[in-house]
Short mmCIF file of the C-alpha atoms (twelve columns), coordinates in Angstrom:
data_MODEL
# 
_entry.id   MODEL 
# 
loop_
_atom_site.group_PDB 
_atom_site.id 
_atom_site.type_symbol 
_atom_site.label_atom_id 
_atom_site.label_alt_id 
_atom_site.label_comp_id 
_atom_site.label_asym_id 
_atom_site.label_seq_id 
_atom_site.Cartn_x 
_atom_site.Cartn_y 
_atom_site.Cartn_z 
_atom_site.pdbx_PDB_model_num 
ATOM 1   C CA . PHE A 1   -124.978 -2.736  91.074  1 
ATOM 2   C CA . ARG A 2   -127.274 -0.636  93.053  1 
ATOM 3   C CA . ALA A 3   -125.941 3.001   92.373  1 
ATOM 4   C CA . GLN A 4   -125.481 1.758   88.990  1 
ATOM 5   C CA . LEU A 5   -129.669 1.268   88.666  1 
ATOM 6   C CA . ARG A 6   -130.133 4.522   90.432  1 
ATOM 7   C CA . GLY A 7   -127.656 6.351   88.541  1 
ATOM 8   C CA . VAL A 8   -125.346 7.840   91.876  1 
ATOM 9   C CA . PRO A 9   -121.774 7.966   92.446  1 
ATOM 10  C CA . ILE A 10  -119.783 5.325   94.876  1 
ATOM 11  C CA . ILE A 11  -117.434 7.123   96.947  1 
ATOM 12  C CA . LEU A 12  -114.628 4.724   98.489  1 
ATOM 13  C CA . GLY A 13  -112.503 6.366   101.429 1 
ATOM 14  C CA . SER A 14  -109.541 4.777   102.703 1 
ATOM 15  C CA . ALA A 15  -105.923 6.053   103.837 1 
ATOM 16  C CA . THR A 16  -104.845 2.256   102.785 1 
ATOM 17  C CA . PRO A 17  -106.980 1.234   99.527  1 
ATOM 18  C CA . SER A 18  -107.178 -2.434  99.031  1 
ATOM 19  C CA . LEU A 19  -104.336 -3.010  95.825  1 
ATOM 20  C CA . GLU A 20  -107.497 -3.743  93.585  1 
ATOM 21  C CA . SER A 21  -108.986 -0.252  93.996  1 
ATOM 22  C CA . TYR A 22  -105.728 1.102   93.649  1 
ATOM 23  C CA . ALA A 23  -105.122 -0.648  90.419  1 
ATOM 24  C CA . GLN A 24  -108.473 0.168   89.263  1 
ATOM 25  C CA . ALA A 25  -107.659 3.801   90.022  1 
ATOM 26  C CA . LYS A 26  -104.305 3.552   88.272  1 
ATOM 27  C CA . ARG A 27  -106.121 2.657   85.288  1 
ATOM 28  C CA . GLY A 28  -108.918 5.168   85.113  1 
ATOM 29  C CA . ARG A 29  -111.550 3.160   85.926  1 
ATOM 30  C CA . TYR A 30  -111.992 5.202   89.236  1 
ATOM 31  C CA . ARG A 31  -111.332 8.328   89.564  1 
ATOM 32  C CA . ARG A 32  -109.071 9.045   92.283  1 
ATOM 33  C CA . LEU A 33  -108.868 12.134  94.672  1 
ATOM 34  C CA . LYS A 34  -106.324 12.513  97.739  1 
ATOM 35  C CA . LEU A 35  -106.509 14.420  100.421 1 
ATOM 36  C CA . PRO A 36  -103.005 14.398  102.022 1 
ATOM 37  C CA . GLN A 37  -103.412 16.803  104.476 1 
ATOM 38  C CA . ARG A 38  -105.206 15.537  107.984 1 
ATOM 39  C CA . ALA A 39  -108.999 16.533  108.596 1 
ATOM 40  C CA . THR A 40  -107.426 18.835  111.915 1 
ATOM 41  C CA . ALA A 41  -106.108 21.931  111.087 1 
ATOM 42  C CA . HIS A 42  -102.495 22.147  112.386 1 
ATOM 43  C CA . THR A 43  -101.706 18.697  113.211 1 
ATOM 44  C CA . ILE A 44  -99.274  16.378  111.196 1 
ATOM 45  C CA . LEU A 45  -98.916  12.913  110.858 1 
ATOM 46  C CA . PRO A 46  -96.803  11.451  113.569 1 
ATOM 47  C CA . THR A 47  -93.196  10.735  113.072 1 
ATOM 48  C CA . VAL A 48  -92.551  6.660   112.637 1 
ATOM 49  C CA . ARG A 49  -89.306  5.218   114.499 1 
ATOM 50  C CA . LEU A 50  -88.692  1.288   114.032 1 
ATOM 51  C CA . VAL A 51  -87.016  -0.151  117.026 1 
ATOM 52  C CA . GLU A 52  -84.453  -3.203  117.248 1 
ATOM 53  C CA . SER A 53  -86.848  -5.610  119.387 1 
ATOM 54  C CA . ARG A 54  -84.296  -8.312  120.229 1 
ATOM 55  C CA . ASP A 55  -82.741  -5.796  122.753 1 
ATOM 56  C CA . ARG A 56  -81.052  -7.707  125.830 1 
ATOM 57  C CA . ASP A 57  -83.334  -5.598  128.330 1 
ATOM 58  C CA . ASN A 58  -86.149  -5.994  126.924 1 
ATOM 59  C CA . ILE A 59  -88.881  -6.629  129.996 1 
ATOM 60  C CA . GLU A 60  -91.998  -9.209  128.497 1 
ATOM 61  C CA . GLY A 61  -91.293  -7.915  124.802 1 
ATOM 62  C CA . VAL A 62  -91.566  -3.956  126.022 1 
ATOM 63  C CA . THR A 63  -88.096  -2.648  124.960 1 
ATOM 64  C CA . PRO A 64  -86.085  0.290   126.945 1 
ATOM 65  C CA . ALA A 65  -86.838  2.496   124.114 1 
ATOM 66  C CA . LEU A 66  -90.607  1.514   123.903 1 
ATOM 67  C CA . GLN A 67  -90.164  2.436   127.862 1 
ATOM 68  C CA . HIS A 68  -87.961  5.688   127.588 1 
ATOM 69  C CA . ALA A 69  -90.974  7.170   125.072 1 
ATOM 70  C CA . ILE A 70  -93.801  5.569   127.711 1 
ATOM 71  C CA . ALA A 71  -92.189  7.200   130.637 1 
ATOM 72  C CA . SER A 72  -91.605  10.487  128.689 1 
ATOM 73  C CA . ARG A 73  -95.486  10.492  127.732 1 
ATOM 74  C CA . LEU A 74  -96.431  10.114  132.219 1 
ATOM 75  C CA . ALA A 75  -94.619  12.893  132.976 1 
ATOM 76  C CA . LYS A 76  -96.151  15.116  130.294 1 
ATOM 77  C CA . HIS A 77  -99.285  13.470  131.412 1 
ATOM 78  C CA . GLU A 78  -99.802  12.376  127.548 1 
ATOM 79  C CA . GLN A 79  -101.445 9.449   126.935 1 
ATOM 80  C CA . SER A 80  -100.493 5.828   125.161 1 
ATOM 81  C CA . LEU A 81  -101.222 3.337   123.158 1 
ATOM 82  C CA . LEU A 82  -99.227  0.332   122.958 1 
ATOM 83  C CA . PHE A 83  -101.085 -2.356  120.160 1 
ATOM 84  C CA . ILE A 84  -100.486 -6.015  119.977 1 
ATOM 85  C CA . ASN A 85  -103.101 -7.808  117.408 1 
ATOM 86  C CA . ARG A 86  -103.387 -10.818 119.641 1 
ATOM 87  C CA . ARG A 87  -105.883 -10.933 122.797 1 
ATOM 88  C CA . GLY A 88  -105.243 -13.471 126.127 1 
ATOM 89  C CA . PHE A 89  -101.595 -13.698 127.918 1 
ATOM 90  C CA . ALA A 90  -99.575  -16.142 125.561 1 
ATOM 91  C CA . PRO A 91  -100.320 -17.798 122.551 1 
ATOM 92  C CA . SER A 92  -99.278  -21.129 124.146 1 
ATOM 93  C CA . LEU A 93  -98.286  -23.347 126.305 1 
ATOM 94  C CA . LEU A 94  -95.178  -25.674 126.357 1 
ATOM 95  C CA . CYS A 95  -93.937  -28.158 128.638 1 
ATOM 96  C CA . ALA A 96  -89.763  -27.646 128.934 1 
ATOM 97  C CA . ALA A 97  -88.978  -30.871 130.190 1 
ATOM 98  C CA . CYS A 98  -91.032  -33.062 127.319 1 
ATOM 99  C CA . GLY A 99  -91.835  -30.392 124.442 1 
ATOM 100 C CA . TRP A 100 -95.745  -30.778 124.993 1 
ATOM 101 C CA . LYS A 101 -97.963  -28.388 123.682 1 
ATOM 102 C CA . ALA A 102 -101.272 -27.241 124.404 1 
ATOM 103 C CA . MET A 103 -103.732 -28.032 120.628 1 
ATOM 104 C CA . CYS A 104 -107.505 -27.980 120.072 1 
ATOM 105 C CA . PRO A 105 -108.826 -31.152 120.276 1 
ATOM 106 C CA . ARG A 106 -110.997 -29.825 117.624 1 
ATOM 107 C CA . CYS A 107 -108.697 -27.600 115.622 1 
ATOM 108 C CA . SER A 108 -105.287 -27.570 114.232 1 
ATOM 109 C CA . ALA A 109 -103.737 -24.908 116.364 1 
ATOM 110 C CA . ARG A 110 -102.695 -23.905 119.463 1 
ATOM 111 C CA . LEU A 111 -104.922 -23.090 122.471 1 
ATOM 112 C CA . VAL A 112 -103.960 -19.771 123.979 1 
ATOM 113 C CA . VAL A 113 -103.279 -19.269 127.305 1 
ATOM 114 C CA . HIS A 114 -105.797 -16.728 128.827 1 
ATOM 115 C CA . ARG A 115 -104.505 -15.693 132.778 1 
ATOM 116 C CA . ASP A 116 -107.191 -13.717 133.566 1 
ATOM 117 C CA . ASP A 117 -109.973 -16.963 134.280 1 
ATOM 118 C CA . ALA A 118 -106.718 -19.246 134.051 1 
ATOM 119 C CA . ARG A 119 -108.453 -21.324 130.863 1 
ATOM 120 C CA . LEU A 120 -106.978 -22.483 127.632 1 
ATOM 121 C CA . ARG A 121 -108.851 -20.910 124.645 1 
ATOM 122 C CA . CYS A 122 -108.948 -21.632 120.570 1 
ATOM 123 C CA . HIS A 123 -109.554 -18.562 118.790 1 
ATOM 124 C CA . HIS A 124 -110.830 -20.762 116.309 1 
ATOM 125 C CA . CYS A 125 -113.711 -22.347 117.537 1 
ATOM 126 C CA . GLY A 126 -113.969 -21.694 121.042 1 
ATOM 127 C CA . HIS A 127 -113.185 -24.526 122.898 1 
ATOM 128 C CA . ALA A 128 -112.247 -23.988 126.508 1 
ATOM 129 C CA . ALA A 129 -110.090 -25.807 129.075 1 
ATOM 130 C CA . ALA A 130 -108.821 -25.079 132.712 1 
ATOM 131 C CA . LEU A 131 -104.833 -23.610 132.759 1 
ATOM 132 C CA . PRO A 132 -102.994 -27.068 133.417 1 
ATOM 133 C CA . ALA A 133 -100.719 -27.255 136.712 1 
ATOM 134 C CA . LEU A 134 -98.829  -30.043 135.307 1 
ATOM 135 C CA . CYS A 135 -97.865  -31.688 131.686 1 
ATOM 136 C CA . PRO A 136 -100.911 -33.829 130.825 1 
ATOM 137 C CA . ASP A 137 -97.763  -36.172 129.319 1 
ATOM 138 C CA . CYS A 138 -94.638  -35.877 131.758 1 
ATOM 139 C CA . GLY A 139 -96.119  -34.391 134.923 1 
ATOM 140 C CA . ASN A 140 -93.480  -31.625 135.143 1 
ATOM 141 C CA . GLN A 141 -94.381  -28.574 136.168 1 
ATOM 142 C CA . ASP A 142 -92.378  -26.489 134.355 1 
ATOM 143 C CA . LEU A 143 -95.345  -25.192 131.496 1 
ATOM 144 C CA . LEU A 144 -93.826  -22.342 129.754 1 
ATOM 145 C CA . PRO A 145 -96.381  -19.351 128.307 1 
ATOM 146 C CA . LEU A 146 -94.667  -18.847 125.033 1 
ATOM 147 C CA . GLY A 147 -95.175  -15.336 122.988 1 
ATOM 148 C CA . PHE A 148 -97.480  -12.231 124.174 1 
ATOM 149 C CA . GLY A 149 -100.582 -10.880 124.224 1 
ATOM 150 C CA . THR A 150 -102.435 -8.494  125.548 1 
ATOM 151 C CA . GLN A 151 -103.099 -9.682  129.054 1 
ATOM 152 C CA . ARG A 152 -99.586  -10.300 129.221 1 
ATOM 153 C CA . LEU A 153 -98.873  -6.677  128.133 1 
ATOM 154 C CA . GLU A 154 -101.245 -5.201  130.417 1 
ATOM 155 C CA . ARG A 155 -99.476  -7.048  133.580 1 
ATOM 156 C CA . ALA A 156 -95.456  -5.770  132.486 1 
ATOM 157 C CA . LEU A 157 -96.527  -2.351  132.020 1 
ATOM 158 C CA . THR A 158 -98.569  -1.751  135.344 1 
ATOM 159 C CA . GLU A 159 -95.610  -3.670  137.199 1 
ATOM 160 C CA . LEU A 160 -92.985  -1.252  134.847 1 
ATOM 161 C CA . PHE A 161 -95.273  1.739   135.938 1 
ATOM 162 C CA . PRO A 162 -97.177  1.181   139.351 1 
ATOM 163 C CA . GLY A 163 -98.082  4.224   139.426 1 
ATOM 164 C CA . ALA A 164 -99.694  4.525   135.629 1 
ATOM 165 C CA . ARG A 165 -103.644 3.992   134.580 1 
ATOM 166 C CA . VAL A 166 -103.599 0.935   132.707 1 
ATOM 167 C CA . LEU A 167 -106.540 0.164   130.781 1 
ATOM 168 C CA . ARG A 168 -106.746 -3.276  127.807 1 
ATOM 169 C CA . VAL A 169 -109.495 -3.137  125.285 1 
ATOM 170 C CA . ASP A 170 -110.026 -6.060  123.442 1 
ATOM 171 C CA . ARG A 171 -112.664 -8.779  123.136 1 
ATOM 172 C CA . ASP A 172 -112.189 -10.313 126.174 1 
ATOM 173 C CA . SER A 173 -112.653 -7.430  128.399 1 
ATOM 174 C CA . THR A 174 -115.534 -5.624  126.073 1 
ATOM 175 C CA . ARG A 175 -117.567 -8.462  126.346 1 
ATOM 176 C CA . ARG A 176 -120.041 -6.969  128.982 1 
ATOM 177 C CA . ARG A 177 -123.029 -4.600  127.191 1 
ATOM 178 C CA . GLY A 178 -122.036 -0.777  127.294 1 
ATOM 179 C CA . SER A 179 -118.165 -1.585  128.580 1 
ATOM 180 C CA . PHE A 180 -116.062 -0.433  125.321 1 
ATOM 181 C CA . VAL A 181 -118.276 2.713   125.805 1 
ATOM 182 C CA . ALA A 182 -117.622 3.169   129.320 1 
ATOM 183 C CA . MET A 183 -114.112 2.690   128.437 1 
ATOM 184 C CA . ARG A 184 -113.825 4.960   125.273 1 
ATOM 185 C CA . ASN A 185 -115.433 7.919   127.437 1 
ATOM 186 C CA . ALA A 186 -112.640 6.783   129.910 1 
ATOM 187 C CA . ILE A 187 -110.098 7.009   127.511 1 
ATOM 188 C CA . ALA A 188 -111.364 10.389  126.043 1 
ATOM 189 C CA . ALA A 189 -111.764 12.031  129.617 1 
ATOM 190 C CA . GLY A 190 -107.965 11.730  130.193 1 
ATOM 191 C CA . GLU A 191 -108.432 8.774   133.233 1 
ATOM 192 C CA . VAL A 192 -105.991 6.103   131.172 1 
ATOM 193 C CA . ASP A 193 -102.299 6.943   130.571 1 
ATOM 194 C CA . ILE A 194 -101.531 3.728   128.980 1 
ATOM 195 C CA . LEU A 195 -104.018 2.031   126.709 1 
ATOM 196 C CA . VAL A 196 -103.013 -2.076  125.563 1 
ATOM 197 C CA . GLY A 197 -105.552 -2.869  122.780 1 
ATOM 198 C CA . THR A 198 -105.995 -5.127  119.319 1 
ATOM 199 C CA . GLN A 199 -107.034 -4.056  116.253 1 
ATOM 200 C CA . MET A 200 -109.918 -2.629  117.777 1 
ATOM 201 C CA . LEU A 201 -108.348 0.643   118.450 1 
ATOM 202 C CA . ALA A 202 -107.010 0.589   115.238 1 
ATOM 203 C CA . LYS A 203 -109.100 3.305   113.451 1 
ATOM 204 C CA . GLY A 204 -112.258 5.554   113.930 1 
ATOM 205 C CA . HIS A 205 -110.846 7.271   117.550 1 
ATOM 206 C CA . ASP A 206 -110.229 10.336  118.221 1 
ATOM 207 C CA . PHE A 207 -108.286 11.122  121.061 1 
ATOM 208 C CA . PRO A 208 -106.022 14.632  121.125 1 
ATOM 209 C CA . ARG A 209 -104.029 13.177  123.877 1 
ATOM 210 C CA . MET A 210 -102.199 10.518  122.460 1 
ATOM 211 C CA . THR A 211 -99.305  11.172  121.273 1 
ATOM 212 C CA . LEU A 212 -97.402  7.476   121.389 1 
ATOM 213 C CA . VAL A 213 -98.142  4.359   119.781 1 
ATOM 214 C CA . GLY A 214 -95.626  1.645   119.617 1 
ATOM 215 C CA . VAL A 215 -96.288  -1.645  117.971 1 
ATOM 216 C CA . LEU A 216 -95.182  -4.609  119.485 1 
ATOM 217 C CA . GLY A 217 -95.892  -8.234  117.233 1 
ATOM 218 C CA . ALA A 218 -95.634  -6.492  114.108 1 
ATOM 219 C CA . ASP A 219 -93.411  -9.230  111.987 1 
ATOM 220 C CA . ASN A 220 -95.386  -11.955 113.034 1 
ATOM 221 C CA . ALA A 221 -97.912  -11.061 109.790 1 
ATOM 222 C CA . LEU A 222 -93.991  -11.186 107.041 1 
ATOM 223 C CA . TYR A 223 -94.441  -15.097 108.221 1 
ATOM 224 C CA . SER A 224 -97.625  -15.667 106.951 1 
ATOM 225 C CA . ALA A 225 -98.670  -18.027 103.976 1 
ATOM 226 C CA . GLU A 226 -101.075 -15.512 102.696 1 
ATOM 227 C CA . PHE A 227 -100.562 -13.568 100.080 1 
ATOM 228 C CA . ARG A 228 -102.286 -10.566 101.116 1 
ATOM 229 C CA . ALA A 229 -100.743 -10.424 104.736 1 
ATOM 230 C CA . THR A 230 -97.992  -7.671  104.180 1 
ATOM 231 C CA . GLU A 231 -100.601 -5.781  101.834 1 
ATOM 232 C CA . HIS A 232 -102.901 -5.829  105.162 1 
ATOM 233 C CA . LEU A 233 -100.591 -5.180  107.681 1 
ATOM 234 C CA . PHE A 234 -99.444  -2.361  106.459 1 
ATOM 235 C CA . ALA A 235 -102.882 -1.141  106.496 1 
ATOM 236 C CA . LEU A 236 -103.066 -1.882  109.778 1 
ATOM 237 C CA . LEU A 237 -99.684  0.034   110.889 1 
ATOM 238 C CA . GLU A 238 -100.728 3.157   108.684 1 
ATOM 239 C CA . GLN A 239 -104.164 2.935   110.832 1 
ATOM 240 C CA . VAL A 240 -102.918 2.537   114.093 1 
ATOM 241 C CA . ALA A 241 -100.124 5.076   113.429 1 
ATOM 242 C CA . GLY A 242 -102.931 7.534   112.653 1 
ATOM 243 C CA . ARG A 243 -104.189 7.868   116.111 1 
ATOM 244 C CA . ALA A 244 -100.942 9.093   117.651 1 
ATOM 245 C CA . GLY A 245 -101.436 12.758  117.616 1 
ATOM 246 C CA . ARG A 246 -104.590 13.592  116.238 1 
ATOM 247 C CA . GLY A 247 -104.759 17.108  118.652 1 
ATOM 248 C CA . GLU A 248 -102.318 19.970  119.230 1 
ATOM 249 C CA . LEU A 249 -99.206  17.734  120.395 1 
ATOM 250 C CA . ALA A 250 -97.093  16.062  118.106 1 
ATOM 251 C CA . GLY A 251 -97.678  12.286  117.719 1 
ATOM 252 C CA . GLU A 252 -94.826  9.417   117.344 1 
ATOM 253 C CA . VAL A 253 -94.780  6.026   116.759 1 
ATOM 254 C CA . LEU A 254 -91.937  3.522   117.353 1 
ATOM 255 C CA . VAL A 255 -92.690  -0.036  116.051 1 
ATOM 256 C CA . GLN A 256 -90.305  -2.770  117.649 1 
ATOM 257 C CA . THR A 257 -89.005  -5.170  114.813 1 
ATOM 258 C CA . ASP A 258 -86.264  -7.834  113.652 1 
ATOM 259 C CA . PHE A 259 -86.436  -6.525  109.817 1 
ATOM 260 C CA . PRO A 260 -86.135  -2.603  110.009 1 
ATOM 261 C CA . ASP A 261 -84.990  -2.587  105.969 1 
ATOM 262 C CA . HIS A 262 -88.120  -4.427  105.203 1 
ATOM 263 C CA . PRO A 263 -89.702  -2.408  102.532 1 
ATOM 264 C CA . LEU A 264 -93.371  -2.013  104.053 1 
ATOM 265 C CA . TYR A 265 -91.618  -0.467  107.527 1 
ATOM 266 C CA . LYS A 266 -89.963  2.167   105.082 1 
ATOM 267 C CA . ALA A 267 -92.501  2.972   102.956 1 
ATOM 268 C CA . LEU A 268 -94.431  3.191   106.636 1 
ATOM 269 C CA . MET A 269 -91.898  5.530   107.722 1 
ATOM 270 C CA . GLY A 270 -92.762  7.866   105.104 1 
ATOM 271 C CA . HIS A 271 -96.724  7.444   104.921 1 
ATOM 272 C CA . ASP A 272 -95.977  6.326   101.847 1 
ATOM 273 C CA . TYR A 273 -99.096  4.657   100.872 1 
ATOM 274 C CA . ASP A 274 -98.301  4.872   96.892  1 
ATOM 275 C CA . ARG A 275 -94.554  3.933   97.278  1 
ATOM 276 C CA . TYR A 276 -95.674  0.565   98.848  1 
ATOM 277 C CA . ALA A 277 -98.386  -0.634  96.718  1 
ATOM 278 C CA . GLU A 278 -96.345  0.053   93.586  1 
ATOM 279 C CA . ALA A 279 -94.286  -2.287  94.775  1 
ATOM 280 C CA . LEU A 280 -96.740  -4.723  95.794  1 
ATOM 281 C CA . LEU A 281 -98.073  -4.408  92.302  1 
ATOM 282 C CA . ALA A 282 -95.042  -5.168  90.842  1 
ATOM 283 C CA . GLU A 283 -94.541  -8.107  93.167  1 
ATOM 284 C CA . ARG A 284 -98.167  -8.976  91.980  1 
ATOM 285 C CA . ARG A 285 -97.450  -8.904  88.339  1 
ATOM 286 C CA . GLY A 286 -94.358  -10.998 88.622  1 
ATOM 287 C CA . LEU A 287 -96.204  -14.097 90.090  1 
ATOM 288 C CA . GLY A 288 -99.649  -13.623 88.140  1 
ATOM 289 C CA . LEU A 289 -102.304 -12.808 91.826  1 
ATOM 290 C CA . PRO A 290 -104.797 -10.255 91.896  1 
ATOM 291 C CA . PRO A 291 -105.502 -7.976  90.675  1 
ATOM 292 C CA . PHE A 292 -103.278 -9.176  87.679  1 
ATOM 293 C CA . ALA A 293 -105.324 -12.606 87.612  1 
ATOM 294 C CA . HIS A 294 -108.480 -13.808 89.139  1 
ATOM 295 C CA . LEU A 295 -108.982 -16.171 92.080  1 
ATOM 296 C CA . ALA A 296 -111.980 -19.095 92.579  1 
ATOM 297 C CA . LEU A 297 -111.443 -20.994 95.891  1 
ATOM 298 C CA . LEU A 298 -113.930 -24.142 96.266  1 
ATOM 299 C CA . ALA A 299 -113.505 -24.694 100.101 1 
ATOM 300 C CA . ALA A 300 -114.901 -28.451 101.418 1 
ATOM 301 C CA . GLU A 301 -115.151 -30.124 104.861 1 
ATOM 302 C CA . ALA A 302 -116.655 -33.087 106.223 1 
ATOM 303 C CA . LYS A 303 -116.051 -34.779 109.514 1 
ATOM 304 C CA . ALA A 304 -113.456 -37.509 108.045 1 
ATOM 305 C CA . ARG A 305 -109.971 -36.706 105.876 1 
ATOM 306 C CA . GLU A 306 -111.227 -38.880 103.191 1 
ATOM 307 C CA . PRO A 307 -113.966 -37.883 102.102 1 
ATOM 308 C CA . THR A 308 -112.899 -34.363 101.885 1 
ATOM 309 C CA . MET A 309 -109.999 -34.810 99.974  1 
ATOM 310 C CA . SER A 310 -111.818 -37.838 97.607  1 
ATOM 311 C CA . PHE A 311 -114.922 -34.862 96.794  1 
ATOM 312 C CA . LEU A 312 -111.546 -32.316 96.019  1 
ATOM 313 C CA . ASP A 313 -110.228 -34.865 94.133  1 
ATOM 314 C CA . ALA A 314 -113.363 -35.415 92.195  1 
ATOM 315 C CA . ALA A 315 -114.104 -32.006 91.604  1 
ATOM 316 C CA . ALA A 316 -110.434 -31.386 90.187  1 
ATOM 317 C CA . GLU A 317 -110.655 -34.070 87.994  1 
ATOM 318 C CA . ARG A 318 -113.950 -32.934 86.836  1 
ATOM 319 C CA . GLY A 319 -112.796 -29.331 86.410  1 
ATOM 320 C CA . ARG A 320 -109.731 -30.082 84.056  1 
ATOM 321 C CA . ALA A 321 -112.474 -32.155 82.092  1 
ATOM 322 C CA . VAL A 322 -114.786 -29.051 81.618  1 
ATOM 323 C CA . ILE A 323 -111.103 -26.974 81.106  1 
ATOM 324 C CA . ALA A 324 -110.611 -29.302 77.965  1 
ATOM 325 C CA . ALA A 325 -114.156 -29.341 76.881  1 
ATOM 326 C CA . SER A 326 -115.088 -25.271 76.713  1 
ATOM 327 C CA . ALA A 327 -111.301 -24.286 76.028  1 
ATOM 328 C CA . CYS A 328 -111.634 -22.171 78.899  1 
ATOM 329 C CA . ARG A 329 -108.521 -19.891 79.973  1 
ATOM 330 C CA . CYS A 330 -107.932 -21.133 83.400  1 
ATOM 331 C CA . GLN A 331 -105.509 -23.216 85.616  1 
ATOM 332 C CA . LEU A 332 -106.445 -25.350 87.813  1 
ATOM 333 C CA . TYR A 333 -104.429 -26.392 90.826  1 
ATOM 334 C CA . PRO A 334 -104.620 -30.162 93.037  1 
ATOM 335 C CA . PRO A 335 -106.179 -29.972 96.332  1 
ATOM 336 C CA . VAL A 336 -104.340 -28.953 99.293  1 
ATOM 337 C CA . PRO A 337 -105.486 -29.289 103.052 1 
ATOM 338 C CA . ALA A 338 -107.086 -25.384 103.988 1 
ATOM 339 C CA . GLY A 339 -104.682 -22.983 106.016 1 
ATOM 340 C CA . LEU A 340 -106.173 -24.741 108.844 1 
ATOM 341 C CA . ALA A 341 -106.522 -28.082 107.707 1 
ATOM 342 C CA . ARG A 342 -108.960 -28.947 110.877 1 
ATOM 343 C CA . ARG A 343 -111.801 -26.458 112.033 1 
ATOM 344 C CA . ALA A 344 -114.753 -27.437 114.782 1 
ATOM 345 C CA . GLY A 345 -113.815 -30.517 114.418 1 
ATOM 346 C CA . MET A 346 -114.504 -30.451 110.371 1 
ATOM 347 C CA . GLU A 347 -111.390 -31.692 107.838 1 
ATOM 348 C CA . ARG A 348 -110.870 -29.038 105.660 1 
ATOM 349 C CA . GLY A 349 -109.298 -28.934 102.415 1 
ATOM 350 C CA . GLN A 350 -109.594 -26.653 99.007  1 
ATOM 351 C CA . VAL A 351 -108.869 -26.177 95.405  1 
ATOM 352 C CA . LEU A 352 -107.277 -23.003 93.210  1 
ATOM 353 C CA . VAL A 353 -108.716 -21.996 90.330  1 
ATOM 354 C CA . GLN A 354 -106.527 -19.048 88.499  1 
ATOM 355 C CA . SER A 355 -107.262 -17.132 85.234  1 
ATOM 356 C CA . ASN A 356 -105.763 -13.805 83.670  1 
ATOM 357 C CA . ASP A 357 -108.837 -13.481 81.812  1 
ATOM 358 C CA . ARG A 358 -112.313 -12.554 84.144  1 
ATOM 359 C CA . ARG A 359 -114.437 -14.177 81.269  1 
ATOM 360 C CA . SER A 360 -113.026 -17.067 80.607  1 
ATOM 361 C CA . LEU A 361 -113.310 -17.533 84.946  1 
ATOM 362 C CA . GLN A 362 -117.063 -16.549 84.767  1 
ATOM 363 C CA . THR A 363 -117.721 -19.343 81.691  1 
ATOM 364 C CA . PHE A 364 -115.763 -21.859 83.497  1 
ATOM 365 C CA . LEU A 365 -117.413 -21.506 87.082  1 
ATOM 366 C CA . PRO A 366 -121.033 -22.425 86.372  1 
ATOM 367 C CA . LEU A 367 -119.960 -25.246 84.125  1 
ATOM 368 C CA . TRP A 368 -118.172 -26.948 87.174  1 
ATOM 369 C CA . ARG A 369 -120.292 -25.772 89.572  1 
ATOM 370 C CA . ALA A 370 -122.709 -28.307 87.636  1 
ATOM 371 C CA . GLU A 371 -120.737 -30.740 87.533  1 
ATOM 372 C CA . LEU A 372 -120.219 -30.688 91.230  1 
ATOM 373 C CA . GLU A 373 -123.766 -30.573 92.336  1 
ATOM 374 C CA . GLN A 374 -123.662 -34.197 90.238  1 
ATOM 375 C CA . LEU A 375 -121.335 -36.018 92.642  1 
ATOM 376 C CA . GLY A 376 -123.977 -36.089 95.136  1 
ATOM 377 C CA . GLU A 377 -121.430 -36.436 97.624  1 
ATOM 378 C CA . ARG A 378 -123.700 -35.331 101.267 1 
ATOM 379 C CA . ARG A 379 -120.745 -36.006 104.102 1 
ATOM 380 C CA . VAL A 380 -118.751 -32.799 102.009 1 
ATOM 381 C CA . ARG A 381 -119.668 -29.309 102.570 1 
ATOM 382 C CA . TRP A 382 -118.612 -27.253 99.615  1 
ATOM 383 C CA . SER A 383 -118.902 -24.040 98.387  1 
ATOM 384 C CA . ILE A 384 -116.669 -21.402 95.420  1 
ATOM 385 C CA . ASP A 385 -115.897 -18.292 96.637  1 
ATOM 386 C CA . VAL A 386 -114.979 -16.226 94.003  1 
ATOM 387 C CA . ASP A 387 -112.298 -13.692 95.044  1 
ATOM 388 C CA . PRO A 388 -111.278 -14.779 97.626  1 
ATOM 389 C CA . LEU A 389 -109.612 -12.454 100.340 1 
ATOM 390 C CA . SER A 390 -107.953 -15.346 102.333 1 
ATOM 391 C CA . PHE A 391 -106.933 -19.432 102.096 1 
ATOM 392 C CA . ALA A 392 -107.861 -20.352 105.384 1 
# 
């Protein structure tokens, strides 16, 4: 709006634009300019290799292929980045005897093991508790941290390469003021051999001696119920792959996966955003999802489940009446719990509205909002999100 008011152009720049922007460019509404080469002269995009993640000789999730690649860089005094988008030591704690799991009392989510301060933490609401020595249900001492996070990977690399200088960069290690700047300076000065990090390091950093990027746990996003999950995963992997080989030294990316034939990884190997974007567009077109449809999400939360779902039931009924009366070409789906059904002690639910016609949705929403305000439900907090990025 401001650009239109001022009469100035808008420039959107990304190696992996959103599918909505990509579709607008295909339609001709946006002018598309491609930059097929890197900004730095004489540098090429890194090669991408897929590595079977279920190798028998894995050590704490690090495959022999990745171990060999790291050792090779250490011998040549080059830097490596191991990327895992999960902070903490392990994403869950399990009792091997009775199956007890450490759950957040305020969220419908597991508590994450943090070994540095011997705590269990919820990454949704911030709840923290001491790391138990015994199972609270059966008293068993054999509690298993399941999965891998940045802390566990840092420890494994320190043991695998005792002479290497390993640095972990995530939200936990950069809490102190100025710590991230100090870490970035240490990397640029060559004082770090192996870097372990989350998406904080995925883009915007230029380390000329970083020639290897290893990716762990990327398959987790393939199981997500979010329809944008694979789009976001490709963008994240393409961005983090771009950290390798930005100087005169050639770069290499190793992605550990159980699905080497997945179209996402095939496109990643060729750094072919267009190929994967076209595949996703065809998929979205068949399912009637954005950018071929328009969405609005009514989200509601209360301290108990009953008022939340009662409000959403009434909201859905009012919405269907509005659609019938106004002849809006919209489809309203029944109320369902949110992806994270309880967060910070609040019970959460949602109603999705979908339309192939933008104007119909714009006509429907003000009429529906007026009906919702008339419900007068004070126990429930609610909001309408147009073009929601997430259903969480």
